[in-house]
N, C-alpha and C positions, 0 to 999 in steps of 0.2 A: 759447382759441385753441392749439394747439401747429404750431410749424415744426415738418414733418415731411421736407422733402425739397427739393432744390433739385437744377430739371434744367439740363444746359447741350443743345442742339440741334446735332451735331458733322457734320459732312465723314468724316470717318473712326472708325467707330466703332470699331472692332476695334481700332487703331490707339488712341484716347483712354481703351478699356475695360484696352487692356492696360499702358497709363502711369499712370492711377488705382488701377488691383491695384497697382502699383511702388512707388508715391507713398506708401499708407495701408497694403501690406501684407494688403491684405484680400484673398478673391476675389468677382467678381460675381456677381450672380442672371439668368441671362439669360430671357427673360420671350420675349424672339423677337427672330429675325436686327436688326432695329433696334431695339431699348428693348432695354438692362440698370441696373441699380442696385446701387448698393455701400452696402447700410446701413452702417451706420458706429454707436456708442452713440446718440448727439446728434440724429442726420438720416442721411435714404440724400439719397446723390448718384446724380442718378438721369442716363440719359446718353439721349439719343433719336436716331436720324439727322434728317440733313434731311429725308428723306422722311412722319417723323411728322408733319411741320409742316402737310400737309395737310388731316390729320384735325381740325384747331383751322379753321385761316385759312390760305388762302394768303397766303406773304412774312410772315404772327405773328412769326417770330424768324427769324435767318437764323446761318449758323456761323461760329465765327471773327469775327463784330462786335461783340465787348463792348468797350465802352472803358469799362462804369463799377463793376460788380464784380467783388467781391473774393472770391476765395472761402478761405477761416483755416480751418485745419486746427491743434487743439491737440494739440504731440507734449510727448513727454518733455525732449529735447533736441536742439535747434534745429542746434547746432553737427552734431551724432551720426547727424542728417537729411541734413544737408548734404553731408555725406561720403559717403553712402551711395547720394545722388544723382547724384555723377561719373558722367558721363557718360548719363545717362538724359537730362538736362535741359539744352534746349544755348541755355535764355538766362535770363540770371541778372543780374533787377532791381535786384534789394540784397545783396546776401552780408549772413551772418547781423551782427544790429547792434541794441544793447538800445534802443528808441523810451523816450523821456521818458515815457508810460506805462506805466511799468514792464514791458513785455512785449520778451522777444529775438526776434526778427522773421527770418525770411527770407521772402524776394521771388521767385519764378519762373514764366516765364510757360509753360502746358502747351505740346504740340503744337499747336496750333491759335490760343496766344497768349491767351486767357485769364490771369489773374492766379491764383496761389496762393499764400496765405502760411500758412506753418507757425510757429508762436510757441509761445512757452512764455511762463508768465508766472514773471519772477526776481524784483521787488520783493514786498516782504513786501506789501503793498496791495495787489501784481496778482493777486499770492496768492490773496488775501480774495476776488477777482471769482469764482476761476471753482474753488471749494470747494464742493464739496454741500451743500444744508441738510441 
């Protein structure tokens, strides 16, 4: 099994796609007006408008209602990313901080309130966890 995609259901798909294109510096691939994907080397971030929920089951997902999941992006330099996001991110939950498990982490919210962790391993043990086999 391979986790290949994480999907967010969003109210304003154009705004959220533009936000994640800026955060990832990757272009989105639009499949139609209600669905776009941003492929990364590890996983695809999919964004679907709230209209797409009806294709599954009405009310199964609600935009801007996430209070448990955190989207995590591995970056080279957390502090450089923080500087780059100045003016783009309106809510910084936690400024760049080195966590007890060895990652330097920046926690922000996207325009619909989803939590995003931009992190880089900084201790040797943390770096080992993210090395390619």
